[in-house]
N, C-alpha and C positions, 0 to 999 in steps of 0.2 A: 529508557529502553522498554519499560512496561507498556507504554503507549504504542511502541512499535510492535510488540508482541500482540497486543489487543487488535491493532489494525491488521496484522498478518492473519490472525484467526478469522476476522471478518472476510478478508480477501479469499481465504480458503473456503469459507461458507458460500461465498458468491460464485465460486467455481473457477477462479483463476488457476492457471497451471504452474506459475513460477513467479517468484519475487527476485528481482535483480538488485544486488547490493553493490554500490560503487565503492571505489577507494580513491581518496585524494588526501584531504587533511581532516577528515571527520573520524567516525568510528572505524576501528580496525575490522576489516571485512570478515576474517575467519571467525573471530569472536562474535560478531554480529550475526553471521549465518548460523552459528551454533545456537545462539539464543532464540532466533526466529524458528529454527527447526525444532528445538525443544519445546517451544510454545505452541506448536501446531501438530497436526496428525498426518496430513496427506500432501499438502502443497509442496512443490519443489522450491528450492532456494539456490541461487547462483551468484557467484561474484561477477560483477559486471563493471569494471574488471579488476582483478588483482594484478598489480604491477610487478613485473619481473625484476625491476630495479629496487623494489622495496624490501626484498628478502632473497636470500640465496636459493638456488635451485633445490638443495637438500631440504631447507626449511619449507619451501613451497610444497614439495611433494609430501612432506610429513603432515602438514596441515590438510592437504587434499585427501590423503589416505585416512587420517584420523576421523575426519567428518564422514567419509564414505563408510568406514567401519561402524560408526555410530548410527548413520541415517541412510545408508545404502544409496539407491538411485535417486533419492530426493535431493542430494547435493550435486551440483555441477560446478566445477572450477572453470571460471572464465579468466583467462590470462592474457596479458597484452604488454606491449612495449611502452605504453603510456606516451609521454611527450618529452621533448628534449629539456624544456625548462624544469619539468618535474624531476627528471633524472639527475640533471647537473646541479640545480640549485637546492632542491629539497633533499635528495638522497646522496648528493655529493659523489656522483659517479659519472662516467663518460656515456655518450650516446652515439657511438660510432657504429655504423652499419647495423641498424636494429634488426634487419631480417637475419643476417648471419648470427647476430647475438641471440636471437630467438631460437634458431636451430640448435646452437650449442647449449642453450639453457634447457631446452626440451631433452636433449641427449643426457645432460647431467641429472635432470629430474628422473628420467626413466632408468638410469643406472644407480641412483642414489640409494644409500643404505637406509633400511627401515626395519628396526628390530622388534617392533611391537606386533600385536596380532594383526594379520593381514585382513583387509576387507573381504567379505564373502561375495560381494558383487564387484564388477569391474569399475574402477574409478572413471568418472565422466569428465571430459575436458573439451572446452571450445576455446578458440583464439579470437581476440579482438582484431579483426582483419578488415582492411579497406582495399588495398591494392591487389592486383592479380597474383603476385608471388605469395603474399601472406594468405590470401584466400586459398590458393592451392595447397599451401602448407597446412592450413587448418583442416583441410579434407584428408591430408595424408597422416597427420599426427594427432588427430582427435576426432571428436564427433562432428565438428564443423565450425561455423563462424558466428560471431556476435558483432556485427557492424553497428556503429553508433553515428548519429548525426548524418543520416543518409536519406535520400529520396527513393521512391520506388524504382527509378531507372538504375540505381546502384544494385538493388536487389536482383533485377534481371541480369545485370552483368555478373554479379556474384554467383548466381545459379548457373549461368552458362560456363563460368570458370570452374566451378566446383563439381559439376555434374549432378546427377539426379539423387544420389544417395545421401550425402552428408546433410546434417542439420544446418539450417540457415535462420538465424534469429535476429533480424534487424530491430533497432529501436526506432520508435516513431513518437515524436512529441505531438500532443493533442491538446486542443483548447476549445472549450465550448463558449465561444464568443462570436456573435454574428455581426457586430459593428466592425467594419474593416479597419478604421483608425485605431480603435481600442485593441483589437486583436493583434494588429501588426506592432503596436507599441509593446505589448506584453511579449510577443514573439521576439522582437529585437532585443529586449532586455535579457531574455533567456539566451539568445544566440551570441551576445556580445563577446563573451570569453571564447567560445568554441570557434567562431568564424575567424579569429585571429591566429589560431594554432595551425602551423604549417601542415600537419598531417591531414586535418580536415579540409583546409583550404585547397591543398594540392589534389585531394580526392575529388572535390567538387569541380576543379578545373578539368580533371580527366573526363568528367561527365559533360563538359561543354559550357559550364558557367564561367563567366568572364570576371576580370578584376573589377569591372563596373558593378557586376552583380554582388561580388563579395564586399565591396566598399573598403574603406580604410578608416584611419582615426578621425578624419574630417567628414567622411560620408558614410552613412549607415548602409547596410546591405539593401539591395533593391527589393521592391515588392515581389518580383519574380523569385528571388532567392529566399525570401521569408516564406512565401507560400509553398515553396518546394520542401522546406525543412519542417515547418510547423503546419499541421493539419488543423485548421480552425473553421468555425462556422456552426451550422446546426449539427445535431447528432447524426443525421443521415449523411451529411457532407463529410464529417470526420470518419465515420465508419466506412464510407466509400474509399477513403484514402487507405485505411487499414486493409481493405479488400484488395486494393491495387498491389500491395506487398505480397499478399497470398497468391494473387494471380501471376505475379512475377516470379514466384518460386519460393517464397518464404515458407518455412515449416512452423514458425512461431514468430509472433510480433510482440515486442516489449513496448507497452504503452507508458510513456512518460507524461503524466497529466500536468499541464501548466495551469497556473491560477494568477490572478492579479496580485495576490500576496504570495511571493515565492516561498515564504516560510510556512504557509498553510498546509495542513494535511488534507488532501482533497478526497475525503471519503465519499462525499455526495457524488462527485463525478465518477469515482470508481464504481459506485453502485449502479449509476446510470449506464456506464460503459459495459458492465457485466451483463445487464439485460439486453443491451443493444447488439452485442457481439456474439451472442450464444450461437447464432446460425452460421458464423464464419468457420 
């Protein structure tokens, strides 16, 4: 974790606004956010996302308020319904009607008991939202939305759905590789898990991508699909994609830097992106 804190301090110095911390089977996100926030001075840290199936609503709101008490507006809770296999196989719970379950969960959070010292700033919350109903809910019950694995046309749809006020912070995978064969191979390796998850696949179908684009166990996703999800090429080409999200209505874009070695910490690329995106 000391290396993560060191990287966070450099990202802060480079001028980045927020670090998004995932939850799956790695580090616990609230503990990770606390350590990153404690090791930095100004940069924001957000869960992207904390699964509502991994903890009760009361526990979620207690962690949310605890970190807000300690770090104020530097902490943002990103909360989502995750995916069916994560809920049923990992957390041993049901995955029926995730939209309805999210509404009930938010109600329980907002009514939950919290006997500790209250934060002096309003806790910040965004939802992991893809479809129109969850996007609308994110505007009604929080600051806005954090969509993942989406092209710029989804950002346009999300902004139209949510209206002008709410925050919209899509994730964009980026890769500084100009060789098409190498770039798409790295991109497909990154996409392999996500493209098979129904939430993401159905969202892409809503945007007009076909089953041929998505591929299957025998066929990889099409070049069209790869190029829509992963922005690869020269720095200018990649930054142009990020700008497309802003032009479509994003208020913040989360850059997920890809590398030929998926375990590598891409500090060199983050430094280059910091310099190249300052004007956006």
